[in-house]
C-alpha positions in Angstrom: 15.7 32.7 -93.2 13.4 30.4 -91.3 11.4 32.2 -88.6 11.4 29.5 -85.9 12.1 30.9 -82.5 12.8 34.5 -81.6 14.2 36.9 -84.3 18.0 36.8 -84.4 18.5 40.5 -85.1 21.8 41.7 -86.6 24.4 39.0 -86.3 28.1 38.9 -86.9 29.3 36.1 -89.3 33.0 35.3 -89.6 34.0 33.3 -92.7 37.2 31.3 -92.8 37.5 30.9 -96.5 40.4 31.3 -99.0 38.0 31.7 -102.0 36.4 35.2 -102.2 33.9 33.9 -104.8 32.7 31.0 -102.5 32.5 33.5 -99.5 30.4 35.9 -101.6 28.1 33.1 -102.7 27.5 32.0 -99.0 26.8 35.6 -98.0 24.3 36.1 -100.8 22.5 32.9 -99.8 22.1 34.0 -96.2 21.0 37.5 -97.1 18.4 36.3 -99.6 17.1 34.0 -96.9 16.4 37.0 -94.7 19.5 37.0 -92.4 20.5 40.5 -91.2 24.3 40.2 -90.8 27.7 41.7 -91.1 30.3 39.5 -92.8 34.0 39.3 -92.5 36.4 36.9 -94.3 39.8 35.6 -93.1 42.1 32.9 -94.5 45.0 32.6 -92.1 45.9 31.9 -88.5 46.9 35.5 -87.8 43.9 37.1 -89.4 41.5 34.7 -87.6 43.0 35.5 -84.2 42.8 39.2 -84.9 39.2 39.0 -86.0 38.2 37.0 -82.9 39.9 39.5 -80.6 38.4 42.6 -82.3 34.8 41.4 -82.5 33.7 38.0 -81.3 31.3 36.5 -83.9 27.9 35.0 -83.4 28.9 32.1 -85.7 32.0 30.9 -87.7 31.7 29.3 -91.2 34.9 27.6 -92.3 36.2 25.7 -95.3 37.9 22.4 -94.4 41.0 22.6 -96.6 42.8 25.8 -97.5 46.4 26.5 -98.7 48.6 26.9 -95.6 45.6 26.7 -93.2 43.3 24.0 -91.9 39.6 24.1 -91.0 40.5 21.9 -88.0 43.1 24.4 -86.9 40.5 27.2 -87.2 38.1 25.2 -85.1 40.8 24.8 -82.4 41.5 28.5 -82.4 37.9 29.4 -82.1 37.3 26.9 -79.2 40.4 28.4 -77.5 39.6 32.1 -77.8 35.8 32.2 -77.9 34.6 28.9 -76.5 30.9 28.1 -77.1 30.8 30.0 -80.4 28.9 28.0 -83.0 31.1 26.6 -85.8 29.9 25.1 -89.1 32.2 23.5 -91.7 31.2 24.5 -95.3 33.3 22.4 -97.7 33.3 20.8 -101.1 35.6 17.9 -100.1 33.8 16.5 -97.1 33.0 12.9 -97.1 30.9 11.0 -94.6 33.9 10.0 -92.4 35.3 13.5 -92.5 31.9 14.9 -91.5 31.7 12.6 -88.5 35.2 13.5 -87.5 34.3 17.2 -87.7 31.4 16.8 -85.4 33.5 14.7 -83.1 36.0 17.6 -82.9 33.3 20.0 -81.8 31.7 21.5 -84.9 28.0 22.2 -84.7 27.2 21.1 -88.3 28.6 20.6 -91.8 27.4 21.8 -95.2 28.4 20.6 -98.6 29.2 23.6 -100.9 27.5 21.9 -103.9 24.3 21.5 -101.8 24.0 24.9 -100.0 20.2 25.0 -99.6 20.5 23.9 -95.9 23.0 26.7 -95.1 20.6 29.5 -93.9 18.5 27.2 -91.7 21.6 25.6 -90.2 23.1 29.0 -89.4 19.9 30.2 -87.8 19.6 27.1 -85.7 23.2 27.1 -84.6 23.1 30.8 -83.5 19.9 30.2 -81.5 21.3 27.1 -79.8 24.6 29.0 -79.1 22.8 31.9 -77.4 20.7 29.5 -75.2 23.9 27.7 -74.3 25.7 30.9 -73.3 22.7 32.0 -71.2 22.7 28.6 -69.5 26.4 28.7 -68.8 26.1 32.2 -67.4 23.4 31.1 -64.9 25.4 28.0 -64.0 28.5 30.1 -63.4 26.5 32.4 -61.1 25.1 29.5 -59.3 28.5 27.9 -58.8 29.8 31.3 -57.5 27.0 31.3 -54.9 27.8 27.7 -53.9 31.4 28.5 -53.3 30.3 31.1 -50.7 28.1 28.6 -48.9 30.9 27.2 -46.7 31.5 30.7 -45.4 27.8 31.2 -44.9 27.5 28.0 -43.0 30.3 29.0 -40.7 28.7 32.3 -40.1 25.3 30.7 -39.5 26.8 28.5 -36.8 28.7 31.3 -35.2 25.7 33.6 -35.3 23.5 30.9 -33.6 26.0 30.4 -30.8 26.6 34.1 -30.2 22.8 34.7 -29.9 22.5 31.9 -27.4 25.4 33.3 -25.4 24.0 36.8 -25.5 20.4 35.9 -24.7 20.9 36.2 -20.9 21.9 39.8 -21.4 18.3 40.5 -22.5 16.6 38.4 -19.8 18.7 38.9 -16.6 18.4 42.7 -16.5 14.7 42.4 -16.3 15.1 40.0 -13.3 17.5 42.5 -11.7 15.1 45.4 -12.1 12.1 43.4 -10.8 14.1 42.5 -7.6 15.5 45.9 -6.8 14.2 49.4 -6.4 17.7 50.9 -6.5 17.8 53.4 -9.5 21.5 52.7 -10.0 20.8 49.0 -10.4 18.1 49.8 -12.9 20.5 52.0 -14.9 23.1 49.2 -14.9 20.5 46.7 -16.0 19.6 49.0 -18.9 23.2 49.2 -20.0 23.5 45.4 -20.0 20.2 45.1 -22.0 21.6 47.6 -24.6 24.9 45.6 -24.9 22.9 42.4 -25.4 20.7 44.0 -28.0 23.7 45.4 -29.9 25.4 42.0 -29.8 22.4 40.3 -31.3 22.3 42.9 -34.0 26.0 42.5 -34.8 25.6 38.7 -35.1 22.5 39.1 -37.3 24.2 41.7 -39.5 27.2 39.4 -40.0 24.9 36.5 -41.0 22.7 38.6 -43.3 25.8 40.0 -45.1 27.2 36.5 -45.8 23.8 35.2 -46.8 23.6 37.9 -49.4 20.5 39.6 -48.0 22.1 42.9 -48.6 21.4 42.4 -52.3 18.6 44.7 -53.4 15.1 43.2 -53.7 12.7 44.0 -56.5 9.1 43.2 -57.5 9.3 40.0 -59.5 6.4 39.0 -61.8 6.2 35.2 -61.4 4.9 34.8 -65.0 8.0 36.4 -66.4 10.3 34.5 -64.1 8.7 31.2 -65.2 9.1 32.2 -68.9 12.8 32.9 -68.3 13.2 29.5 -66.6 11.5 27.8 -69.4 14.0 29.3 -71.9 17.0 28.3 -69.7 15.7 24.7 -69.3 15.1 24.0 -73.0 18.7 23.1 -73.7 18.8 20.7 -70.8 15.3 19.1 -71.4 15.5 15.6 -72.7 12.8 14.7 -75.3 11.1 12.3 -72.8 10.7 15.1 -70.2 7.8 17.5 -70.6 7.6 20.8 -68.7 4.2 22.0 -67.4 3.7 25.5 -66.0 0.7 26.3 -63.8 -0.1 29.8 -62.6 -3.2 30.3 -60.4 -3.1 34.1 -61.2 -1.1 35.8 -64.0 -0.6 38.8 -61.7 1.3 36.9 -59.0 4.4 38.8 -57.8 6.8 38.7 -54.9 9.6 40.9 -53.5 13.0 39.2 -53.7 16.3 39.3 -55.5 15.6 38.2 -59.1 19.0 36.5 -59.7 19.1 34.6 -56.5 15.5 33.4 -56.8 16.0 32.3 -60.4 19.2 30.4 -59.3 17.2 28.6 -56.7 14.4 27.5 -59.0 16.8 26.6 -61.8 18.9 24.4 -59.5 15.8 22.6 -58.3 14.4 22.2 -61.8 17.8 20.8 -63.1 17.9 18.3 -60.2 14.3 17.3 -61.1 15.3 16.6 -64.7 18.3 14.5 -63.6 16.0 12.5 -61.3 13.9 11.4 -64.3 16.3 9.3 -66.5 13.3 7.5 -68.0 11.3 10.7 -68.6 8.2 12.2 -67.0 6.5 15.4 -66.1 8.3 18.4 -64.6 5.8 20.7 -62.9 6.5 24.4 -62.2 3.5 25.9 -60.4 2.7 29.0 -58.4 -0.3 30.0 -56.3 -1.3 32.3 -53.5 -2.1 30.9 -50.0 -2.7 31.9 -46.4 0.2 31.8 -44.0 0.1 30.6 -40.4 -0.4 34.2 -39.2 -3.1 34.9 -41.8 -0.9 36.9 -44.1 -0.6 36.2 -47.8 2.1 33.9 -49.0 3.3 32.8 -52.4 3.7 29.0 -52.9 6.1 27.9 -55.7 6.1 24.1 -56.4 8.7 22.2 -58.4 7.6 18.5 -58.7 8.9 15.6 -60.7 8.0 12.0 -61.4 11.5 10.7 -60.9 13.3 8.2 -58.8 12.4 9.9 -55.5 14.4 9.7 -52.2 14.3 7.4 -49.2 14.0 8.8 -45.7 17.8 8.5 -45.0 18.5 10.7 -48.0 15.8 13.2 -47.1 17.2 13.6 -43.6 20.5 14.7 -45.0 19.2 16.6 -48.0 20.3 20.1 -46.7 23.5 19.0 -45.1 26.6 20.7 -46.5 28.6 18.6 -48.9 26.1 15.8 -48.9 25.4 14.7 -52.5 24.1 11.6 -54.4 25.5 12.8 -57.7 29.0 11.9 -59.0 31.0 15.0 -59.0 28.4 17.0 -57.1 29.4 19.7 -54.6 26.7 18.9 -52.0 26.1 22.7 -51.8 23.3 23.2 -54.4 20.3 22.6 -52.1 22.1 24.3 -49.2 22.3 27.4 -51.5 18.6 27.1 -52.4 17.6 26.9 -48.8 19.8 29.9 -47.9 18.3 32.0 -50.8 14.7 31.2 -49.8 15.3 31.9 -46.1 17.0 35.2 -47.0 13.6 36.2 -48.4 12.0 35.3 -45.0 10.6 32.2 -46.7 10.8 28.5 -46.1 11.4 25.3 -48.2 9.6 22.0 -47.7 10.3 18.6 -49.3 8.1 15.6 -49.9 9.6 12.5 -51.7 9.0 8.8 -52.0 11.2 6.2 -53.8 9.8 5.5 -57.2 7.1 8.2 -57.0 9.0 11.4 -57.4 9.9 14.5 -55.4 8.1 17.8 -54.6 9.7 21.0 -53.4 7.4 23.7 -52.0 8.8 27.2 -51.6 6.8 29.5 -49.3 7.6 33.2 -49.7 5.8 36.2 -48.0 4.1 38.4 -50.6 4.7 41.5 -48.6 8.4 41.4 -49.3 11.4 41.4 -47.0 11.0 44.8 -45.4 10.7 44.8 -41.6 7.5 46.4 -40.4 7.5 48.7 -37.5 7.1 46.8 -34.3 4.2 47.7 -32.0 5.2 49.8 -29.0 5.2 47.8 -25.8 2.4 48.4 -23.4 3.3 50.8 -20.6 2.4 48.2 -18.0 2.1 44.4 -18.0 -0.5 42.8 -15.8 1.0 40.3 -13.3 0.0 36.6 -13.4 -2.5 35.1 -11.1 -1.0 31.7 -10.6 -1.8 30.4 -14.2 0.1 27.3 -15.1 2.7 27.7 -17.9 4.5 24.8 -19.6 7.8 26.1 -21.2 9.6 23.7 -23.7 13.1 24.8 -24.8 16.2 22.7 -25.5 18.5 25.7 -24.7 19.1 25.2 -21.0 20.2 28.7 -20.2 17.2 30.3 -21.9 14.8 27.8 -20.4 16.1 28.5 -16.9 16.1 32.3 -17.2 12.7 32.4 -18.9 11.3 30.2 -16.2 12.7 32.5 -13.5 11.5 35.6 -15.2 7.9 34.4 -15.7 7.8 33.0 -12.1 8.6 36.6 -10.9 5.5 37.7 -12.8 3.2 35.5 -10.7 2.9 32.4 -12.9 3.4 28.8 -12.0 6.1 27.3 -14.2 6.8 23.8 -15.5 9.9 23.3 -17.6 10.7 20.7 -20.2 13.8 20.3 -22.4 12.0 18.5 -25.3 8.6 17.4 -26.5 8.8 14.0 -24.9 9.3 15.5 -21.4 6.5 17.9 -22.1 4.1 15.1 -23.1 5.0 13.1 -20.0 3.9 16.0 -17.9 0.6 16.3 -19.8 0.0 12.5 -19.7 0.5 12.5 -15.9 -2.7 14.5 -15.7 -1.3 18.1 -15.7 -2.8 20.4 -18.2 -1.2 23.9 -18.5 -3.1 27.1 -19.1 -0.5 28.1 -21.7 2.2 26.4 -23.7 5.4 28.2 -24.6 7.6 26.2 -27.0 10.7 27.0 -29.0 10.4 26.3 -32.7 13.8 24.6 -32.8 13.2 21.8 -30.2 14.8 18.5 -31.3 13.1 15.2 -32.2 9.6 16.6 -32.2 8.7 19.9 -33.8 6.5 22.5 -32.1 3.6 21.7 -34.4 3.9 18.0 -33.7 4.0 18.7 -29.9 0.8 20.8 -30.2 -0.9 18.1 -32.2 -0.1 15.5 -29.5 -1.2 17.8 -26.7 -4.5 18.6 -28.5 -5.1 14.9 -28.9 -4.7 14.6 -25.1 -7.3 17.3 -24.5 -5.3 20.6 -24.4 -7.4 23.5 -25.6 -5.3 26.5 -24.4 -3.2 28.9 -26.5 0.4 28.6 -27.4 3.3 31.0 -27.8 5.9 29.8 -30.3 9.4 31.2 -30.1 10.5 31.8 -33.7 14.1 32.0 -34.9 14.7 34.7 -37.5 16.9 32.3 -39.4 14.0 29.7 -39.5 10.7 31.5 -39.9 7.5 29.6 -39.4 5.9 30.4 -42.7 4.1 27.3 -43.9 4.1 25.5 -40.5 0.8 23.9 -39.8 -0.6 24.0 -36.3 -3.8 22.4 -35.0 -6.9 24.5 -35.6 -8.0 24.0 -32.0 -5.0 26.1 -30.8 -4.6 29.8 -31.0 -0.9 30.3 -31.9 1.0 33.5 -31.0 4.5 34.0 -32.5 7.3 35.6 -30.5 10.5 36.4 -32.5 13.9 35.6 -30.8 16.0 37.1 -29.3 13.6 37.4 -26.5 13.1 40.8 -24.8 11.3 40.1 -21.5 8.9 43.0 -21.5 7.7 41.9 -24.9 7.5 38.3 -23.7 5.5 39.3 -20.6 3.1 41.3 -22.7 2.5 38.4 -25.2 2.0 35.8 -22.4 -0.6 38.1 -20.8 -2.4 38.7 -24.1 -2.4 35.0 -25.0 -3.9 34.1 -21.7 -6.5 36.9 -21.9 -7.6 36.0 -25.5 -7.4 32.2 -25.1 
């Protein structure tokens, strides 16, 4: 038995053959070649069905013509009952036209009985290819199952976002009430409102986390082994003109995540990359360690191709639900990838140019998904001394309430609903002592706004309001600016403390 590829182990061979002598000869040939196998012979419709139901075989070897039974009928039954099982015709009456027809019907190969030397190698190859194909179909089925849940996840994401915006005043207003009244009863009522708002946020986040699948257990994943598994799964889909290159900066790289989901995301991106290279090219799968925006360690996984690339219009809709450029595509594959990476507290970034290829960078925290214990708030927060704060937030309610709350602390407030309005304020000659900007402002990102302000001479610190559903891992901010990250939903005592610390540290 040829030793190309992994050992087959003990295999189950089913022979559809009316001649016991021919069946015994085939078994002897395979055993002498080194195949470890159990053999069973059938020669009728009923016996074949019973054998397939009792013990699905690793491969079926069938004669073409038998009294009262046809090899083509046997092939049809196998395809019906155990689809994907390798099937080889072994016949003494097979001409060229018959052989072509057999392959057209779905057989994996054909062997002439009078020329049996090729039988052992053909059997080994068909079994290996069948196993790879089954593994590939299993992963694809898992991926499709995840995609079918995406529509529900998208609805939950939208609902969660809206609920959090509606509930945000319940965390801000009570602090304003307490700061404007010494009445103990008012303070107790404010605490009740705060607690209701906090619970509402937790309920919305729990609903979103459940639908996203983040309740699935995480485990330590060795990137080297993950890449090896992906390489095996991609082999059956890899055209001869596409070459896979794997690069690991460190063999010991590992990350905390759900193995199945992360494998699904990488496999989806890799298959897309292969399809984007009809004329061939290089598919790169790389992993390295880097430093995140907050100085923590992050894992960067890159999937890059040399394919057709994408224009800006396509890129802008890439993660939109049901948007696809492939005939018969669901438009949910990349949405699923994004959901999986974000459920690991990671982020996904894309760079593509028509005719030059596409690169996906996945950034994952190396400390895992567990939530660290938050620092206890300081017992007292120093009041402001008239420092100028520029707050940029497209959510009008939060912008107004945040402005009022900070004004009550002794700061001078200037409010802007987007980056353009903030830049006009700076270009008019006003330079704030501190910038507070929401990470989700439209048209211009928080990092782009900071870059423009630095170019205009701003050298103060910045507080970026981070959404748990869109973490800032991988975001690049100007080196001249000290960036502090404040996770939403906002709790005003924590916000007051961070503003004071940012102004004190610069």
